N, C-alpha and C positions, 0 to 999 in steps of 0.2 A: 512666370510672374516675376516682378521685380520686389524685392524685399525694401519697404519704408522704413529705415532706420533713424530715430531721432537722435541728435546729437549726446543727449544724456545716454543714450542706450547704445551708442556704438561700440564702447569698449565690450560689452556682452558680444555683440555681432562679431567683432574681430576674434574674441576667443573660440566662438562656435566656429568658425571658418579658417582658422590657423592651421588646422591638419592639412589643408589643401594648399598652404604656401603661405610665404609671408604676405599679410594684407598689404594693399595699396589704396590710398586715398587719392582720387584722380580730381584736381580741382579744374572744372571747365570752363572757369571766368575768364575774362579778358585781361591781359596784362596790367592796365591801370588799376583793375580792381584787386589785383594780388597785392600791389603796392600800397592800396589804402587799407587793407586788412588780409591776415592770413592767419592759419592756423598752424601750432607747433605740432610736430609729428611725435607722438608718443604711443608706441607699440605698433607703429605701422609706418611704412614708408610713403613720403609724398611725391605728387609729380603733378606738375602744370601743363596742360594741353588745352588752348582755347576749343570751346567746342567745335567752331567751324574748322579746325584743323584736326580733329580727331580721325576722320575718314582717311586722310592722307599719312598720318603718323599713326595708326594704329598698328603698324609692325612692331613700334616701340613697347606694346604692351604684350603681356604673356596671358593668354585667354584662359589657362589653367589656374590662373592665380586669381585669390580672391580680389574684388576691386569694389569701393564703394565711392560713388559720384558724388561731387561738391559744387554748388553755385551759389548764388546769391540769396534765394528763396527756395529752390528746389525743383522749377520747371526745366531749366536747362540740363541740370543733372539727370533729370528723369529722363528726358529724351536720349541723351548720350548712354545713360544705364540701359535702354530699350535697346539702342542701337548694337550695344555691346552683347547683350543677351541674344540678339538676332543673329550676331556674327559669330556665335558659339562660346562666348565666355559662360563659364560654369557658374560663377558665385558672384553675382552681382545685386549691389544694394544703390538704393539713392538714400542720400542723406536729407530726410526731410527737413523743410525749413531753411536749409543750406546754412551759410556761414551767418547769417542773421540770426538763426535759431542758436548756433553754437556760442554766438555772444551770450544769448539770453540764458541757455541751459548749462553751460560748460565753462567758460570763460570771458568774464564780462570786460577784460582787459582788450578782446578783440574789438576793435571799432566798428560800429555799425554806422552803414550809410544808404 
């Protein structure tokens, strides 16, 4: 099962998984989307790998480290979270609603598109 974490609840999820390693937010959007809007890492590390590149770049990720996946609305990130879980990642979450929800719930300075 993949945890569904709303942006407003991400800090709590990060706290609960921190004993398993420094949390990572994996942004799986495309580079042009990163340029339009991005989040500031606060209490976590941020890494951007487009969804289509995750299978070939999975070696850049540590399967024992907590990973919360982020996209525009939560669909692509859910697919990546499921893929990672299937490949042995222990602590995986989907940031429900994606960066759009992040803008509404956490930081209205993040542009919506």
